[in-house]
C-alpha positions in Angstrom: 41.8 -15.3 -241.5 38.5 -15.2 -239.6 39.2 -14.3 -235.9 36.4 -15.9 -233.0 34.0 -13.7 -231.9 32.0 -14.3 -229.1 28.5 -13.4 -228.2 28.7 -14.4 -224.7 31.3 -13.6 -222.3 34.7 -15.2 -223.0 34.5 -16.6 -219.3 31.4 -17.7 -219.5 32.3 -19.5 -223.2 35.2 -21.1 -221.4 33.5 -22.5 -218.4 30.8 -23.5 -220.9 33.5 -25.2 -223.1 34.7 -27.1 -220.0 31.4 -28.6 -219.1 31.0 -30.6 -222.0 32.3 -34.6 -221.7 35.7 -35.3 -222.4 37.1 -31.5 -222.4 39.7 -30.7 -220.3 41.8 -27.4 -219.4 45.8 -28.5 -220.0 48.1 -26.5 -217.7 50.8 -24.5 -219.7 54.0 -26.0 -217.9 57.9 -25.5 -218.3 58.1 -28.6 -220.5 55.6 -27.1 -223.1 57.5 -23.9 -222.8 61.0 -25.5 -223.7 59.5 -27.6 -226.1 57.7 -24.5 -228.0 61.7 -23.1 -228.6 63.0 -26.7 -229.8 60.2 -27.6 -232.5 61.8 -29.9 -235.1 61.9 -29.1 -238.3 61.5 -25.7 -239.8 58.2 -23.6 -238.1 57.2 -20.0 -238.1 58.3 -17.7 -235.2 54.6 -16.9 -233.6 55.3 -17.8 -230.4 51.4 -18.7 -229.6 51.6 -21.5 -232.4 54.4 -22.5 -231.0 52.8 -23.0 -227.8 49.8 -24.7 -229.1 51.7 -27.2 -231.6 54.2 -28.2 -228.4 51.2 -28.3 -226.2 49.9 -30.9 -228.8 53.4 -32.8 -229.1 53.8 -32.9 -225.3 50.6 -34.3 -224.8 50.4 -36.6 -227.6 47.1 -35.0 -228.9 46.1 -34.2 -232.3 45.4 -30.7 -233.4 42.1 -29.1 -234.8 42.7 -25.8 -236.9 42.2 -23.9 -240.2 45.8 -22.3 -239.2 47.8 -22.7 -242.6 51.0 -22.4 -240.9 50.4 -25.0 -238.5 48.8 -27.2 -241.2 51.8 -27.3 -243.5 53.8 -28.5 -240.2 54.5 -32.2 -240.4 55.5 -32.8 -237.2 52.2 -32.6 -235.4 49.1 -34.8 -235.6 45.9 -33.5 -236.9 42.3 -34.5 -236.5 41.0 -35.8 -239.8 
């Protein structure tokens, strides 16, 4: 799997990404933490992926990913 690589400082990249219209940073909350431990159905044990999926479910927003393990999970919406 390819990893992200940045040609600029990561903090600069984040600030630049957040400057686009419609982009917002979502806070990690206790609700997301709890949801990440109670995902329905079968999902693998990667805590980072569990948090990503739980965040999408709590905020009812679709995911954009190339991660096969997340794509195989039927309890989350994806951007087509």
